[in-house]
C-alpha positions as CSV (number, residue, x, y, z in Angstrom):
1,M,-3.1,-5.9,2.0
2,K,-0.2,-6.2,4.9
3,V,0.7,-2.1,6.0
4,S,4.0,-2.2,7.3
5,D,3.7,1.4,8.2
6,N,1.2,0.9,10.9
7,V,2.0,3.9,12.7
8,G,1.7,6.0,10.3
9,L,-1.7,4.7,9.0
10,E,-3.2,5.4,12.5
11,I,-2.0,8.7,12.2
12,V,-3.9,9.3,9.3
13,T,-6.8,7.1,9.8
14,R,-7.1,10.0,13.3
15,I,-6.5,12.9,11.0
16,I,-9.2,11.3,8.5
17,N,-11.9,11.0,11.1
18,E,-11.3,15.2,12.5
19,N,-11.8,16.0,8.9
20,V,-14.7,13.6,8.1
21,N,-16.7,10.4,9.8
22,A,-15.3,7.8,8.2
23,K,-17.0,4.4,8.3
24,M,-14.8,2.7,6.9
25,I,-10.7,3.6,5.4
26,K,-8.7,0.5,3.2
27,C,-5.4,1.4,2.3
28,F,-4.9,-0.8,-0.6
29,L,-1.1,0.7,-1.4
30,E,2.2,2.0,0.4
31,K,4.8,3.2,-0.8
32,K,7.9,4.3,1.3
33,H,10.9,6.4,0.1
34,I,14.0,6.8,2.3
35,K,16.6,9.8,1.6
36,T,19.6,10.3,2.7
37,I,20.7,13.8,3.8
38,K,24.9,14.0,3.9
39,P,25.5,17.4,5.4
40,P,27.2,20.1,3.3
41,Y,30.9,19.6,5.5
42,D,32.6,16.3,4.8
43,T,32.0,13.7,8.1
44,S,30.7,10.3,8.2
45,I,27.6,10.9,10.1
46,L,24.5,10.2,7.7
47,S,21.0,11.4,8.3
48,Y,17.7,9.6,6.7
49,R,14.8,11.0,6.3
50,E,11.6,8.4,5.6
51,H,8.2,9.4,3.5
52,T,5.3,7.4,3.4
53,H,2.6,7.7,0.8
54,F,-0.7,5.9,1.7
55,H,-3.2,5.5,-1.1
56,L,-6.6,5.1,0.9
57,L,-10.3,4.9,-0.1
58,V,-12.3,5.7,2.5
59,L,-16.1,5.5,3.0
60,T,-18.2,8.3,4.5
61,D,-22.0,9.1,5.2
62,D,-21.2,12.7,5.4
63,E,-21.5,15.4,2.5
64,C,-18.3,16.1,0.9
65,T,-17.8,18.9,-1.6
66,I,-15.4,18.1,-4.8
67,G,-12.1,19.6,-2.7
68,T,-12.5,17.5,0.8
69,A,-9.8,15.1,-0.6
70,A,-7.5,17.4,-1.6
71,T,-8.0,19.3,1.4
72,I,-7.4,16.2,4.2
73,S,-4.2,15.3,2.1
74,A,-2.8,18.2,2.7
75,I,-3.4,18.6,6.4
76,I,-1.9,15.4,6.6
77,R,1.1,16.5,5.0
78,T,1.1,20.0,7.2
79,K,0.6,17.8,10.5
80,T,2.9,15.0,9.9
81,E,5.3,17.6,8.7
82,G,6.4,15.7,5.6
83,R,6.4,12.5,7.0
84,Y,3.2,11.3,5.5
85,S,0.9,12.0,2.4
86,A,-2.1,10.6,1.2
87,T,-4.4,9.9,-2.1
88,I,-7.5,9.7,-0.7
89,L,-10.9,8.7,-2.3
90,I,-13.6,9.7,-0.7
91,Y,-17.0,7.8,-1.3
């Protein structure tokens, strides 16, 4: 699969590698949402907020607990201030 948000995937990959020693990370789905934010006062200026969600398979030799994937997913959302999120399957 060709990923359209390479910068985001690099950021997410770096965060995963900070937490586990990943042998391989495969992205098998990417969902992008663009939300229009209109200010409460009347103006023609609109702002946009993008959010990209990745579905990832992470292969590692590290011993992982049951909550490791959920913890890493929460760290990704926190460190990127909600810009990126991920559903992670660790094997």
